[in-house]
Backbone as ProteinMPNN parsed JSONL, in Angstrom:
{"seq_chain_A": "MQAECGFFKPAGVPACALEQMTLTLDEVEALRLADLDGLYQEQAARQMKISRPTFSRIVETPGGKWRMRWFTAKRCAWKVAP", "coords_chain_A": {"N_chain_A": [[-11.67, -19.888, 1.742], [-9.387, -18.379, 3.853], [-8.708, -14.996, 4.632], [-5.483, -13.608, 4.422], [-3.142, -11.601, 6.205], [-0.607, -9.172, 6.15], [2.073, -7.275, 7.654], [4.158, -4.381, 8.273], [6.289, -3.127, 10.801], [7.884, -1.014, 13.269], [11.002, -2.274, 14.462], [11.392, -3.97, 17.565], [9.267, -2.849, 18.879], [6.222, -3.655, 20.324], [3.518, -4.929, 18.394], [0.927, -4.448, 19.303], [1.181, -2.048, 20.563], [1.175, -0.093, 18.697], [-0.446, 2.212, 16.497], [-2.506, 1.297, 13.769], [-2.332, 1.45, 10.221], [-4.064, 0.742, 7.258], [-3.658, -0.721, 4.081], [-5.381, -1.043, 1.003], [-5.897, -3.789, -1.301], [-5.804, -2.86, -3.947], [-4.361, -0.484, -3.547], [-1.876, -1.485, -2.692], [-1.124, -2.898, -4.995], [-0.968, -0.787, -6.856], [1.157, 0.716, -5.762], [3.172, -1.203, -6.037], [3.382, -1.481, -8.845], [4.089, 1.147, -9.588], [6.303, 1.909, -7.915], [8.005, -0.36, -7.422], [8.077, -1.818, -9.885], [8.518, 0.311, -11.509], [6.863, 1.518, -13.433], [5.341, 3.931, -15.626], [2.544, 6.078, -14.862], [0.497, 5.879, -16.806], [1.079, 3.405, -18.072], [0.894, 1.651, -15.872], [-1.772, 2.046, -15.115], [-3.074, 1.023, -17.362], [-2.346, -1.657, -17.096], [-3.696, -2.308, -14.741], [-6.205, -2.022, -15.671], [-7.678, 0.38, -15.475], [-8.471, 3.926, -15.506], [-5.988, 6.513, -16.118], [-6.221, 8.843, -14.425], [-7.677, 7.68, -12.298], [-5.838, 5.758, -11.416], [-3.845, 7.483, -10.515], [-5.142, 8.727, -8.329], [-5.482, 6.48, -6.689], [-2.807, 5.693, -6.145], [-1.747, 7.914, -4.845], [-2.885, 8.034, -2.244], [-2.007, 5.562, -0.803], [0.718, 5.951, -1.072], [1.225, 8.22, 0.437], [0.352, 7.238, 2.932], [2.203, 5.178, 3.285], [4.681, 6.547, 3.323], [4.275, 8.178, 5.596], [4.205, 6.26, 7.572], [6.854, 5.701, 8.191], [7.624, 7.913, 9.641], [5.905, 8.196, 11.761], [5.85, 5.995, 13.369], [3.966, 3.873, 12.997], [2.244, 0.773, 12.438], [1.951, -0.859, 9.342], [-0.48, -2.355, 7.541], [-1.788, -4.894, 5.302], [-4.151, -6.645, 3.287], [-3.696, -9.769, 1.832], [-5.139, -11.662, 0.539], [-8.491, -12.213, -0.612]], "CA_chain_A": [[-10.301, -19.442, 1.898], [-9.262, -17.341, 4.873], [-7.861, -13.868, 4.228], [-4.227, -13.451, 5.137], [-2.776, -10.204, 6.365], [0.788, -8.956, 6.472], [2.313, -5.908, 8.076], [5.479, -3.904, 8.656], [6.266, -2.307, 12.002], [9.233, -0.75, 13.769], [11.587, -3.372, 15.236], [11.51, -3.765, 18.997], [8.044, -2.262, 19.437], [5.128, -4.614, 20.179], [2.488, -4.518, 17.43], [-0.256, -3.945, 20.006], [1.462, -0.693, 21.045], [1.211, 0.807, 17.548], [-1.649, 2.464, 15.705], [-2.378, 0.604, 12.486], [-2.905, 1.977, 8.993], [-4.291, -0.4, 6.379], [-3.67, -0.489, 2.638], [-6.223, -1.971, 0.251], [-5.161, -4.563, -2.297], [-5.556, -1.959, -5.08], [-3.293, 0.432, -3.16], [-0.626, -2.244, -2.706], [-0.803, -3.175, -6.404], [-0.56, 0.475, -7.478], [2.51, 1.013, -5.28], [4.1, -2.17, -6.635], [3.589, -1.14, -10.25], [4.759, 2.446, -9.718], [7.587, 2.013, -7.21], [8.86, -1.54, -7.589], [8.249, -2.105, -11.308], [8.953, 1.543, -12.158], [6.023, 1.865, -14.578], [4.683, 5.233, -15.664], [1.146, 5.944, -14.46], [-0.311, 5.417, -17.943], [1.333, 1.963, -18.236], [0.36, 0.95, -14.695], [-3.232, 2.11, -15.196], [-3.474, 0.06, -18.394], [-2.179, -3.002, -16.535], [-4.76, -2.516, -13.747], [-7.476, -1.855, -16.4], [-8.361, 1.557, -14.949], [-7.998, 5.149, -16.154], [-4.802, 7.106, -15.508], [-6.593, 9.65, -13.257], [-8.035, 6.779, -11.192], [-4.583, 5.214, -10.899], [-3.189, 8.571, -9.782], [-5.82, 8.863, -7.025], [-5.196, 5.284, -5.876], [-1.408, 5.64, -5.726], [-1.453, 9.029, -3.942], [-3.287, 7.71, -0.879], [-1.086, 4.657, -0.115], [2.06, 6.517, -1.034], [1.261, 9.067, 1.618], [0.271, 6.369, 4.113], [3.463, 4.442, 3.405], [5.725, 7.479, 3.755], [3.998, 8.614, 6.968], [4.496, 5.132, 8.467], [8.251, 5.792, 8.622], [7.827, 9.05, 10.532], [4.951, 8.209, 12.863], [5.957, 4.714, 14.092], [2.741, 3.09, 12.894], [2.395, -0.448, 11.65], [1.253, -0.751, 8.075], [-1.011, -3.686, 7.241], [-2.496, -5.066, 4.03], [-4.723, -7.969, 3.073], [-3.08, -10.38, 0.655], [-6.112, -12.561, -0.078], [-9.848, -11.712, -0.324]], "C_chain_A": [[-10.259, -18.293, 2.894], [-8.316, -16.242, 4.385], [-6.609, -13.825, 5.087], [-3.9, -11.974, 5.207], [-1.299, -10.143, 6.708], [0.962, -7.539, 6.972], [3.789, -5.657, 8.329], [5.313, -3.086, 9.913], [7.696, -2.034, 12.437], [9.733, -1.929, 14.608], [11.632, -2.992, 16.711], [10.301, -3.135, 19.66], [6.917, -3.269, 19.247], [4.044, -4.074, 19.248], [1.279, -3.914, 18.131], [-0.058, -2.52, 20.525], [1.414, 0.347, 19.925], [-0.165, 0.994, 16.93], [-1.443, 1.816, 14.346], [-2.997, 1.411, 11.359], [-3.002, 0.8, 8.03], [-4.315, 0.046, 4.924], [-4.607, -1.5, 1.989], [-5.351, -2.728, -0.759], [-4.856, -3.713, -3.529], [-4.417, -0.993, -4.771], [-1.929, -0.262, -3.192], [-0.181, -2.513, -4.141], [-0.315, -1.911, -7.106], [0.855, 0.857, -7.035], [3.532, 0.076, -5.91], [4.421, -1.79, -8.075], [4.393, 0.152, -10.407], [6.169, 2.431, -9.128], [8.523, 0.836, -7.464], [9.141, -1.82, -9.067], [8.672, -0.865, -12.104], [8.134, 1.94, -13.381], [5.532, 3.302, -14.475], [3.213, 5.018, -15.332], [0.272, 5.414, -15.587], [-0.154, 3.904, -18.152], [0.708, 1.167, -17.089], [-1.169, 0.932, -14.725], [-3.751, 1.107, -16.219], [-3.398, -1.361, -17.837], [-3.272, -3.321, -15.509], [-6.158, -2.393, -14.367], [-8.341, -0.751, -15.783], [-7.824, 2.784, -15.682], [-6.76, 5.685, -15.428], [-5.159, 8.003, -14.333], [-6.989, 8.794, -12.038], [-6.78, 6.18, -10.581], [-3.882, 6.261, -10.04], [-3.812, 8.743, -8.405], [-5.505, 7.68, -6.119], [-3.782, 5.339, -5.317], [-1.044, 6.786, -4.764], [-1.762, 8.678, -2.494], [-2.316, 6.74, -0.202], [0.324, 5.198, -0.056], [2.23, 7.402, 0.182], [1.211, 8.253, 2.899], [1.614, 5.695, 4.36], [4.591, 5.343, 3.896], [5.51, 7.908, 5.198], [4.313, 7.513, 7.976], [5.916, 5.23, 8.999], [8.462, 6.879, 9.662], [6.91, 9.051, 11.746], [4.956, 6.92, 13.674], [4.621, 3.983, 14.144], [3.063, 1.794, 12.184], [1.521, -0.304, 10.421], [0.812, -2.144, 7.66], [-1.684, -3.697, 5.873], [-3.039, -6.475, 3.983], [-4.138, -8.531, 1.8], [-3.983, -11.405, -0.017], [-7.505, -12.05, 0.295], [-10.524, -12.473, 0.796]], "O_chain_A": [[-11.025, -17.338, 2.775], [-7.266, -16.518, 3.805], [-6.663, -13.984, 6.307], [-4.335, -11.192, 4.362], [-0.798, -10.969, 7.471], [0.102, -6.688, 6.746], [4.566, -6.582, 8.565], [4.296, -2.413, 10.08], [8.618, -2.737, 12.026], [8.97, -2.514, 15.377], [11.879, -1.837, 17.059], [10.304, -2.908, 20.87], [6.672, -3.702, 18.121], [3.697, -2.895, 19.312], [0.669, -2.975, 17.619], [-1.029, -1.856, 20.887], [1.594, 1.538, 20.178], [-0.954, 0.053, 16.849], [-0.325, 1.792, 13.831], [-4.07, 1.991, 11.524], [-2.111, -0.049, 7.997], [-4.917, 1.064, 4.582], [-4.629, -2.67, 2.371], [-4.213, -2.343, -1.027], [-3.772, -3.825, -4.101], [-3.592, -0.713, -5.641], [-0.946, 0.31, -3.665], [0.997, -2.372, -4.467], [0.649, -1.961, -7.87], [1.664, 1.279, -7.861], [4.628, 0.501, -6.275], [5.584, -1.777, -8.479], [5.275, 0.237, -11.262], [7.117, 2.887, -9.767], [9.716, 1.033, -7.697], [10.288, -2.032, -9.46], [9.131, -0.981, -13.24], [8.643, 2.622, -14.271], [5.331, 3.826, -13.378], [2.689, 3.916, -15.497], [-0.605, 4.584, -15.348], [-1.139, 3.204, -18.383], [0.071, 0.137, -17.312], [-1.786, -0.082, -14.399], [-4.744, 0.421, -15.977], [-4.289, -2.174, -18.082], [-3.722, -4.463, -15.413], [-7.165, -2.623, -13.698], [-9.547, -0.909, -15.595], [-6.83, 2.689, -16.402], [-6.517, 5.351, -14.268], [-4.472, 7.949, -13.313], [-6.676, 9.14, -10.899], [-6.665, 6.1, -9.358], [-3.383, 5.95, -8.958], [-3.094, 8.89, -7.416], [-5.287, 7.853, -4.92], [-3.576, 5.06, -4.136], [-0.128, 6.639, -3.955], [-0.973, 8.996, -1.604], [-1.83, 7.051, 0.886], [1.052, 4.936, 0.902], [3.247, 7.345, 0.873], [1.94, 8.54, 3.849], [2.102, 5.644, 5.489], [5.363, 4.959, 4.774], [6.476, 7.996, 5.957], [4.654, 7.808, 9.121], [6.162, 4.874, 10.152], [9.378, 6.786, 10.479], [7.121, 9.834, 12.672], [4.14, 6.768, 14.583], [4.195, 3.529, 15.206], [4.027, 1.712, 11.423], [0.459, 0.316, 10.477], [1.649, -3.022, 7.449], [-2.094, -2.658, 5.355], [-2.462, -7.393, 4.566], [-4.088, -7.836, 0.785], [-3.614, -11.962, -1.052], [-7.694, -11.514, 1.387], [-11.663, -12.168, 1.15]]}, "name": "protein", "num_of_chains": 1, "seq": "MQAECGFFKPAGVPACALEQMTLTLDEVEALRLADLDGLYQEQAARQMKISRPTFSRIVETPGGKWRMRWFTAKRCAWKVAP"}
């Protein structure tokens, strides 16, 4: 199975003209559980089968990457399959 990759980028700017930041699958899942599903860290950590402090460390990194993407005109990529 070939790994697929998706990304967001500013409209009207060629992807090759942008620096890329990459999110791991764990980072994407942590953001989904926290931001989209609205789970508390303890609930999200339980769902990912990790400790709450580990979840906190995972979600801090992509959250910062994701927020910075809006202010630095970078494309944000992630792998959706191993």
